[in-house]
GUVEX-542972 format. One record per residue (C-alpha): residue in one letter; x, y, z. Coordinates in steps of 0.5 Angstrom, whole numbers, plus 2048, in hexadecimal, padded with zeros to 3 digits. Layout:
GUVEX-542972
+--------+-----+-----+-----+
: residu :   x :   y :   z :
+--------+-----+-----+-----+
:      A :   X :   Y :   Z :
...
+--------+-----+-----+-----+
***
This chain:
GUVEX-542972
+--------+-----+-----+-----+
: residu :   x :   y :   z :
+--------+-----+-----+-----+
:      X : 7AC : 732 : 869 :
:      X : 7B3 : 733 : 869 :
:      X : 7B4 : 72D : 86C :
:      X : 7B1 : 72A : 865 :
:      X : 7B5 : 72D : 862 :
:      X : 7BB : 72B : 865 :
:      X : 7B8 : 725 : 864 :
:      X : 7B8 : 725 : 85D :
:      X : 7BD : 728 : 85B :
:      X : 7C1 : 723 : 85F :
:      X : 7BE : 71D : 85C :
:      X : 7BE : 721 : 855 :
:      X : 7C6 : 721 : 856 :
:      X : 7C9 : 71E : 84F :
:      X : 7C3 : 721 : 84A :
:      X : 7C3 : 725 : 845 :
:      X : 7C3 : 72C : 847 :
:      X : 7BE : 72E : 843 :
:      X : 7BA : 729 : 845 :
:      X : 7BB : 72C : 84C :
:      X : 7B8 : 733 : 84A :
:      X : 7B3 : 731 : 847 :
:      X : 7B1 : 72D : 84E :
:      X : 7B3 : 734 : 852 :
:      X : 7AE : 739 : 84E :
:      X : 7A9 : 734 : 84E :
:      X : 7AA : 733 : 855 :
:      X : 7AA : 73A : 857 :
:      X : 7A5 : 73D : 852 :
:      X : 7A2 : 743 : 856 :
:      X : 79B : 740 : 854 :
:      X : 79D : 73A : 859 :
:      X : 7A1 : 739 : 85E :
:      X : 79E : 734 : 862 :
:      X : 7A1 : 72E : 861 :
:      X : 79E : 729 : 85B :
:      X : 79C : 723 : 85D :
:      X : 7A1 : 720 : 857 :
:      X : 7A7 : 724 : 859 :
:      X : 7A7 : 721 : 861 :
:      X : 7AA : 71A : 85E :
:      X : 7B0 : 71C : 859 :
:      X : 7AF : 71B : 852 :
:      X : 7B2 : 713 : 84F :
:      X : 7B7 : 716 : 84B :
:      X : 7BA : 71A : 851 :
:      X : 7B9 : 715 : 856 :
:      X : 7BD : 710 : 853 :
:      X : 7C3 : 715 : 851 :
:      X : 7C5 : 714 : 859 :
:      X : 7CB : 710 : 858 :
:      X : 7CB : 70C : 85E :
:      X : 7C6 : 707 : 85B :
:      X : 7C8 : 707 : 855 :
:      X : 7CC : 702 : 852 :
:      X : 7D3 : 704 : 850 :
:      X : 7D6 : 701 : 849 :
:      X : 7DB : 701 : 844 :
:      X : 7DC : 701 : 83E :
:      X : 7E2 : 6FF : 83B :
:      X : 7E4 : 701 : 834 :
:      X : 7E1 : 707 : 831 :
:      X : 7DE : 706 : 82A :
:      X : 7D7 : 706 : 828 :
:      X : 7D4 : 700 : 82B :
:      X : 7D7 : 702 : 832 :
:      X : 7D5 : 709 : 831 :
:      X : 7CE : 707 : 830 :
:      X : 7CF : 702 : 837 :
:      X : 7D1 : 709 : 83A :
:      X : 7CC : 70C : 839 :
:      X : 7C6 : 707 : 839 :
:      X : 7C8 : 706 : 83F :
:      X : 7C9 : 70C : 842 :
:      X : 7C2 : 710 : 840 :
:      X : 7BF : 70B : 844 :
:      X : 7C3 : 70D : 84A :
:      X : 7C9 : 709 : 84A :
:      X : 7D0 : 70C : 84C :
:      X : 7D5 : 70A : 846 :
:      X : 7DB : 70C : 844 :
:      X : 7DE : 70A : 83D :
:      X : 7E7 : 708 : 83C :
:      X : 7E9 : 709 : 836 :
:      X : 7F1 : 708 : 836 :
:      X : 7F1 : 70C : 830 :
:      X : 7F1 : 713 : 830 :
:      X : 7EB : 714 : 82B :
:      X : 7E3 : 710 : 82C :
:      X : 7E0 : 70F : 827 :
:      X : 7E6 : 70E : 822 :
:      X : 7E4 : 708 : 81D :
:      X : 7DD : 70D : 81D :
:      X : 7E0 : 713 : 81B :
:      X : 7E4 : 70F : 816 :
:      X : 7DF : 70A : 814 :
:      X : 7DB : 70B : 80C :
:      X : 7E1 : 70E : 809 :
:      X : 7E0 : 713 : 80F :
:      X : 7D8 : 713 : 80E :
:      X : 7D6 : 70E : 813 :
:      X : 7D2 : 708 : 811 :
:      X : 7CD : 708 : 816 :
:      X : 7C8 : 703 : 814 :
:      X : 7C6 : 6FF : 80E :
:      X : 7BE : 701 : 80C :
:      X : 7BC : 6F9 : 80D :
:      X : 7B7 : 6F9 : 812 :
:      X : 7B4 : 6F2 : 813 :
:      X : 7B9 : 6F0 : 819 :
:      X : 7B9 : 6E8 : 815 :
:      X : 7BB : 6EB : 80F :
:      X : 7C0 : 6EF : 813 :
:      X : 7C3 : 6EA : 817 :
:      X : 7C4 : 6E6 : 810 :
:      X : 7CA : 6EC : 80E :
:      X : 7CF : 6E9 : 814 :
:      X : 7D4 : 6E3 : 811 :
:      X : 7D5 : 6E1 : 81A :
:      X : 7CF : 6E4 : 81F :
:      X : 7C9 : 6E5 : 81B :
:      X : 7C5 : 6DF : 81F :
:      X : 7C7 : 6E2 : 825 :
:      X : 7C6 : 6E9 : 822 :
:      X : 7BE : 6E7 : 821 :
:      X : 7BB : 6E8 : 828 :
:      X : 7BF : 6EE : 829 :
:      X : 7BD : 6F2 : 822 :
:      X : 7B6 : 6F2 : 824 :
:      X : 7B7 : 6F4 : 82A :
:      X : 7BC : 6FB : 827 :
:      X : 7BB : 6FA : 81F :
:      X : 7BE : 6FF : 81B :
:      X : 7B8 : 703 : 81C :
:      X : 7B9 : 704 : 822 :
:      X : 7C0 : 706 : 81F :
:      X : 7BD : 70B : 81B :
:      X : 7B8 : 70E : 821 :
:      X : 7BD : 70E : 826 :
:      X : 7C1 : 714 : 822 :
:      X : 7BC : 716 : 81F :
:      X : 7B9 : 719 : 827 :
:      X : 7BF : 71C : 827 :
:      X : 7BF : 720 : 820 :
:      X : 7C4 : 71A : 81D :
:      X : 7BF : 719 : 816 :
:      X : 7C2 : 713 : 811 :
:      X : 7C2 : 713 : 80A :
:      X : 7C1 : 70C : 806 :
:      X : 7C5 : 70C : 801 :
:      X : 7C4 : 708 : 7FA :
:      X : 7C8 : 701 : 7FD :
:      X : 7C4 : 701 : 804 :
:      X : 7C9 : 704 : 807 :
:      X : 7C8 : 709 : 80C :
:      X : 7CC : 710 : 80E :
:      X : 7CB : 717 : 812 :
:      X : 7C8 : 71B : 80E :
:      X : 7CD : 720 : 80F :
:      X : 7D1 : 71A : 80B :
:      X : 7D8 : 71B : 811 :
:      X : 7D8 : 717 : 816 :
:      X : 7D9 : 71C : 81C :
:      X : 7D2 : 71E : 81B :
:      X : 7D2 : 716 : 81F :
:      X : 7D8 : 717 : 822 :
:      X : 7D5 : 71E : 826 :
:      X : 7CE : 71B : 828 :
:      X : 7D0 : 714 : 82B :
:      X : 7D6 : 71A : 82F :
:      X : 7D0 : 71F : 831 :
:      X : 7CB : 719 : 832 :
:      X : 7D0 : 716 : 838 :
:      X : 7D2 : 71D : 83A :
:      X : 7CB : 71E : 83C :
:      X : 7C9 : 718 : 83E :
:      X : 7CF : 718 : 843 :
:      X : 7D5 : 713 : 841 :
:      X : 7DC : 714 : 843 :
:      X : 7E0 : 714 : 83D :
:      X : 7E7 : 712 : 83F :
:      X : 7EC : 713 : 838 :
:      X : 7F4 : 70E : 839 :
:      X : 7F0 : 70A : 83E :
:      X : 7F3 : 702 : 83B :
:      X : 7F1 : 6FD : 840 :
:      X : 7F5 : 6F7 : 841 :
:      X : 7F3 : 6F4 : 846 :
:      X : 7EC : 6F1 : 848 :
:      X : 7EA : 6EE : 84F :
:      X : 7E2 : 6ED : 852 :
:      X : 7E4 : 6ED : 859 :
:      X : 7DF : 6E7 : 85E :
:      X : 7DA : 6EE : 860 :
:      X : 7D9 : 6EE : 858 :
:      X : 7DD : 6F4 : 857 :
:      X : 7E1 : 6F5 : 851 :
:      X : 7E8 : 6F8 : 852 :
:      X : 7EB : 6FB : 84C :
:      X : 7F2 : 6FD : 84B :
:      X : 7F5 : 701 : 845 :
:      X : 7FC : 703 : 843 :
:      X : 7FE : 70B : 841 :
:      X : 800 : 70C : 839 :
:      X : 807 : 70C : 83C :
:      X : 806 : 705 : 83E :
:      X : 806 : 708 : 846 :
:      X : 802 : 704 : 84A :
:      X : 7FA : 708 : 849 :
:      X : 7F5 : 709 : 84D :
:      X : 7EF : 704 : 851 :
:      X : 7E7 : 703 : 850 :
:      X : 7E2 : 6FF : 854 :
:      X : 7DC : 6FE : 851 :
:      X : 7D5 : 6FA : 852 :
:      X : 7D5 : 6F8 : 84B :
:      X : 7D9 : 6F7 : 845 :
:      X : 7D7 : 6F8 : 83E :
:      X : 7DE : 6F6 : 839 :
:      X : 7DD : 6FA : 832 :
:      X : 7E4 : 6F9 : 830 :
:      X : 7E3 : 6F7 : 828 :
:      X : 7E7 : 6F2 : 824 :
:      X : 7EC : 6ED : 826 :
:      X : 7F1 : 6F0 : 823 :
:      X : 7F7 : 6EF : 826 :
:      X : 7F9 : 6EA : 82A :
:      X : 7F7 : 6EC : 830 :
:      X : 7F2 : 6EE : 82F :
:      X : 7EC : 6EB : 832 :
:      X : 7EF : 6E9 : 838 :
:      X : 7EB : 6ED : 83D :
:      X : 7E5 : 6E9 : 83C :
:      X : 7EA : 6E3 : 83B :
:      X : 7EB : 6E5 : 843 :
:      X : 7E5 : 6E6 : 844 :
:      X : 7E4 : 6DE : 843 :
:      X : 7E1 : 6DF : 83B :
:      X : 7E4 : 6DC : 835 :
:      X : 7E6 : 6DF : 82F :
:      X : 7E5 : 6DC : 828 :
:      X : 7EC : 6DD : 824 :
:      X : 7EC : 6E4 : 821 :
:      X : 7EC : 6E4 : 819 :
:      X : 7EC : 6EA : 815 :
:      X : 7E5 : 6EC : 811 :
:      X : 7E4 : 6F0 : 80C :
:      X : 7EA : 6F1 : 807 :
:      X : 7EC : 6F2 : 801 :
:      X : 7F0 : 6ED : 7FC :
:      X : 7F8 : 6EF : 7FA :
:      X : 7F9 : 6EC : 7F3 :
:      X : 800 : 6EC : 7EF :
:      X : 7FD : 6ED : 7E8 :
:      X : 7FF : 6F4 : 7E5 :
:      X : 7F9 : 6F5 : 7E0 :
:      X : 7F5 : 6F5 : 7E5 :
:      X : 7F9 : 6FA : 7E9 :
:      X : 7F9 : 6FE : 7E4 :
:      X : 7F2 : 700 : 7E4 :
:      X : 7F2 : 702 : 7EC :
:      X : 7EC : 707 : 7ED :
:      X : 7E8 : 703 : 7E8 :
:      X : 7E1 : 701 : 7EB :
:      X : 7DC : 6FC : 7E8 :
:      X : 7D6 : 6F7 : 7EA :
:      X : 7D9 : 6F0 : 7EA :
:      X : 7D9 : 6E8 : 7ED :
:      X : 7DE : 6E6 : 7F2 :
:      X : 7E0 : 6DE : 7F2 :
:      X : 7E4 : 6DA : 7F5 :
:      X : 7E3 : 6D3 : 7F4 :
:      X : 7E8 : 6D1 : 7FA :
:      X : 7E3 : 6D4 : 7FF :
:      X : 7DC : 6D3 : 7FB :
:      X : 7DB : 6DA : 7FC :
:      X : 7D7 : 6DF : 7F7 :
:      X : 7D6 : 6E7 : 7F8 :
:      X : 7D3 : 6EB : 7F2 :
:      X : 7D3 : 6F3 : 7F3 :
:      X : 7D7 : 6F9 : 7F2 :
:      X : 7DF : 6F8 : 7F1 :
:      X : 7E5 : 6FD : 7F2 :
:      X : 7EC : 6FB : 7EE :
:      X : 7F1 : 6FE : 7F3 :
:      X : 7F9 : 6FE : 7F3 :
:      X : 7FA : 6F8 : 7F6 :
:      X : 7F4 : 6F4 : 7F3 :
:      X : 7EC : 6F4 : 7F4 :
:      X : 7E8 : 6F7 : 7FA :
:      X : 7E1 : 6F9 : 7FA :
:      X : 7DB : 6F7 : 7FC :
:      X : 7DB : 6F1 : 7FA :
:      X : 7E1 : 6EF : 7FC :
:      X : 7E0 : 6F1 : 803 :
:      X : 7D9 : 6ED : 804 :
:      X : 7DD : 6E7 : 800 :
:      X : 7E3 : 6E8 : 805 :
:      X : 7DF : 6E8 : 80B :
:      X : 7DA : 6E2 : 80A :
:      X : 7E1 : 6DE : 808 :
:      X : 7E5 : 6E2 : 80E :
:      X : 7E7 : 6DC : 811 :
:      X : 7E8 : 6D7 : 80A :
:      X : 7EC : 6DC : 808 :
:      X : 7F0 : 6DC : 80E :
:      X : 7F2 : 6D5 : 80E :
:      X : 7F4 : 6D5 : 806 :
:      X : 7F9 : 6DA : 809 :
:      X : 7F5 : 6DF : 805 :
:      X : 7F8 : 6DD : 7FE :
:      X : 7F2 : 6DA : 7FA :
:      X : 7F0 : 6D9 : 7F2 :
:      X : 7EA : 6DF : 7F1 :
:      X : 7E5 : 6E0 : 7EB :
:      X : 7E3 : 6E6 : 7E8 :
:      X : 7DD : 6E8 : 7E5 :
:      X : 7DD : 6EE : 7E1 :
:      X : 7D6 : 6ED : 7DE :
:      X : 7D2 : 6E9 : 7E3 :
:      X : 7CC : 6EB : 7E0 :
:      X : 7CD : 6E8 : 7D9 :
:      X : 7CD : 6E0 : 7D8 :
:      X : 7D3 : 6DD : 7D4 :
:      X : 7CE : 6DC : 7CF :
:      X : 7CC : 6E4 : 7CE :
:      X : 7D2 : 6E6 : 7CF :
:      X : 7D5 : 6E2 : 7C9 :
:      X : 7CE : 6E5 : 7C5 :
:      X : 7D1 : 6EC : 7C8 :
:      X : 7D8 : 6EB : 7C3 :
:      X : 7D5 : 6E8 : 7BE :
:      X : 7D1 : 6EE : 7BC :
:      X : 7D6 : 6F3 : 7BD :
:      X : 7DA : 6EE : 7B8 :
:      X : 7D4 : 6F0 : 7B3 :
:      X : 7D3 : 6F7 : 7B5 :
:      X : 7DA : 6FA : 7B7 :
:      X : 7E0 : 6F5 : 7B3 :
:      X : 7E4 : 6FC : 7B1 :
:      X : 7E4 : 6FD : 7B8 :
:      X : 7EA : 6FB : 7BC :
:      X : 7E6 : 6F6 : 7C2 :
:      X : 7EA : 6FA : 7C7 :
:      X : 7E7 : 700 : 7C5 :
:      X : 7E0 : 6FD : 7C6 :
:      X : 7DF : 6FB : 7CD :
:      X : 7D9 : 6F7 : 7CE :
:      X : 7D3 : 6FA : 7D3 :
:      X : 7D4 : 6FA : 7DA :
:      X : 7DB : 6FB : 7D9 :
:      X : 7E0 : 701 : 7DA :
:      X : 7E5 : 702 : 7D4 :
:      X : 7EA : 701 : 7D7 :
:      X : 7E8 : 6FB : 7DA :
:      X : 7E6 : 6F8 : 7D4 :
:      X : 7ED : 6FA : 7D1 :
:      X : 7F1 : 6F6 : 7D6 :
:      X : 7EC : 6F0 : 7D6 :
:      X : 7ED : 6F0 : 7CF :
:      X : 7F4 : 6EF : 7CF :
:      X : 7F4 : 6EA : 7D5 :
:      X : 7F0 : 6E7 : 7D0 :
:      X : 7F6 : 6E5 : 7CC :
:      X : 7F3 : 6EA : 7C6 :
:      X : 7F7 : 6EF : 7C2 :
:      X : 7F7 : 6F7 : 7C4 :
:      X : 7F5 : 6F6 : 7BC :
:      X : 7F0 : 6F1 : 7BC :
:      X : 7EB : 6F3 : 7B8 :
:      X : 7E3 : 6F1 : 7B9 :
:      X : 7E3 : 6EE : 7B2 :
:      X : 7E8 : 6EA : 7B3 :
:      X : 7E8 : 6E8 : 7BA :
:      X : 7E7 : 6E0 : 7B9 :
:      X : 7E2 : 6DB : 7BC :
:      X : 7E7 : 6D9 : 7C1 :
:      X : 7EA : 6E1 : 7C4 :
:      X : 7E2 : 6E1 : 7C5 :
:      X : 7E2 : 6DB : 7CA :
:      X : 7E8 : 6DD : 7CD :
:      X : 7E5 : 6E5 : 7CE :
:      X : 7DF : 6E2 : 7D0 :
:      X : 7E2 : 6DE : 7D5 :
:      X : 7E6 : 6E4 : 7D8 :
:      X : 7E1 : 6E8 : 7D8 :
:      X : 7DD : 6E2 : 7DD :
:      X : 7E3 : 6DF : 7E0 :
:      X : 7E8 : 6E3 : 7E1 :
:      X : 7EE : 6DF : 7E6 :
:      X : 7F2 : 6E3 : 7EB :
:      X : 7F7 : 6E0 : 7F0 :
:      X : 7F6 : 6E4 : 7F7 :
:      X : 7FC : 6E4 : 7FA :
:      X : 7FA : 6E8 : 801 :
:      X : 7F5 : 6EC : 805 :
:      X : 7F5 : 6F4 : 806 :
:      X : 7F1 : 6F8 : 80C :
:      X : 7F1 : 6FE : 80D :
:      X : 7F3 : 6FE : 814 :
:      X : 7EE : 703 : 817 :
:      X : 7E7 : 700 : 815 :
:      X : 7E9 : 6F8 : 814 :
:      X : 7E4 : 6F4 : 817 :
:      X : 7E6 : 6ED : 81A :
:      X : 7E2 : 6E8 : 81B :
:      X : 7E3 : 6E3 : 822 :
:      X : 7E3 : 6E5 : 829 :
:      X : 7DF : 6E4 : 82F :
:      X : 7DB : 6DD : 82D :
:      X : 7D4 : 6DF : 82D :
:      X : 7D0 : 6D8 : 831 :
:      X : 7D3 : 6DC : 837 :
:      X : 7D0 : 6E2 : 836 :
:      X : 7C9 : 6E3 : 837 :
:      X : 7C6 : 6E7 : 830 :
:      X : 7C1 : 6EA : 835 :
:      X : 7C3 : 6EF : 839 :
:      X : 7CB : 6ED : 837 :
:      X : 7CD : 6EB : 83D :
:      X : 7D3 : 6E6 : 83E :
:      X : 7D1 : 6DE : 840 :
:      X : 7D6 : 6DD : 843 :
:      X : 7D8 : 6E3 : 848 :
:      X : 7D2 : 6E7 : 84B :
:      X : 7D2 : 6EE : 84A :
:      X : 7D6 : 6EE : 844 :
:      X : 7D3 : 6F0 : 83D :
:      X : 7D6 : 6F0 : 835 :
:      X : 7D4 : 6F5 : 830 :
:      X : 7D8 : 6F6 : 828 :
:      X : 7DD : 6F3 : 825 :
:      X : 7E0 : 6F0 : 82B :
:      X : 7DB : 6EA : 82A :
:      X : 7DB : 6E6 : 825 :
:      X : 7D6 : 6E9 : 820 :
:      X : 7D8 : 6ED : 819 :
:      X : 7D5 : 6EF : 813 :
:      X : 7D5 : 6F0 : 80C :
:      X : 7D7 : 6F8 : 80A :
:      X : 7D1 : 6FD : 80A :
:      X : 7CF : 6FF : 811 :
:      X : 7CE : 6F8 : 814 :
:      X : 7D4 : 6F8 : 81A :
:      X : 7D2 : 6FE : 81C :
:      X : 7CA : 6FD : 81D :
:      X : 7CC : 6F6 : 821 :
:      X : 7D1 : 6FB : 825 :
:      X : 7CA : 6FF : 827 :
:      X : 7C6 : 6F9 : 827 :
:      X : 7CC : 6F7 : 82D :
:      X : 7CD : 6FD : 830 :
:      X : 7C6 : 6FE : 831 :
:      X : 7C3 : 6F8 : 834 :
:      X : 7CA : 6F8 : 839 :
:      X : 7C9 : 6FE : 83B :
:      X : 7C2 : 6FD : 83D :
:      X : 7C4 : 6F6 : 841 :
:      X : 7CA : 6FA : 845 :
:      X : 7C5 : 700 : 848 :
:      X : 7BF : 6FB : 849 :
:      X : 7BF : 6F6 : 84F :
:      X : 7C4 : 6F2 : 851 :
+--------+-----+-----+-----+
***
């Protein structure tokens, strides 16, 4: 019996203490001192734990995709180490969604979900059928984190705090036995002829850091923002699609527009030269325009707008729910009903008073114009301003912490059933390092969860 207990302790090395204690209590129960047959063969979760046979995995990148892959692999018995170049893990998760973390989107049909990716949607269709937004909701719920759905479909933790998600992932990694190594920026990676990956890191001071070896390697370093980004993948034989920003806001040097900073409305944005159009919430800022409508149109047009050097004409329809004839009829009705009132003081439905006033003045009407004196030509000019205000975009603005890039590892070089490399056996990818980017609303995080999950499964499986 003592020998059997020793054998169980040896096999259980690395298993959670509470699980081990439960087994011992069952084993040593006073009414059953004789060895039980099922305990003569230690449980699979214990036997998978010995470090001799389990694959060793290194994950480069301590973000959403890297963590999800690490947890998935470690829960299946692999030895996993996560290397993060900064001092903090999951930093983008922490700051995302204004500190709330837009975990995913309430769209549970994989084919429909895949349409929200300007690049990579077709490649993600199969992965979403294996791990979808529904699976993400269930994964977090199983670990005590419940999500809520807002009116636009975005899903957040019920706590409205991204720290809830960060803590959940950190706790899951700890329980699974994942080793976390901050301040480990990988500078060099090589795969030797014996199939082992060798990595060298640099210390924060720039001095030589540690070296690591692994049977399998996951690159989850995030979007390719700088010239050196993605070079680890290139060193292992992969091709990078040149990265450019996605999900950015527009700089517009219009004094009257900038005077309305903070005003939010629903509008339709059109970029005729790029044949792009998007309708949705719009936010006026101190530098120009932002909000979901602008972010979405910037994502769909990421490459074409880059080719235009972010300088192009933009047209805004402030009343996208009404056609020109209806607006003309509304103006005529106001002229009849409110003839003695100033035009600037009587906004049309759907527009705030401040925005209406500036649109009236931008249409060339004098501030003291009364409805009764509004001429046909002035009414036509005002209708044109309401449905097609012309702006000149002169640049883009980015949130340096949150912004998304398109570009990255070429998708044709990756097996999307397992997220494994077609070029370098033993190598996997997950997250924004791939040439994948989604619209705002939780789609980029879902791509991270899905690709991370599949990569983790593959790395923990047989070679």
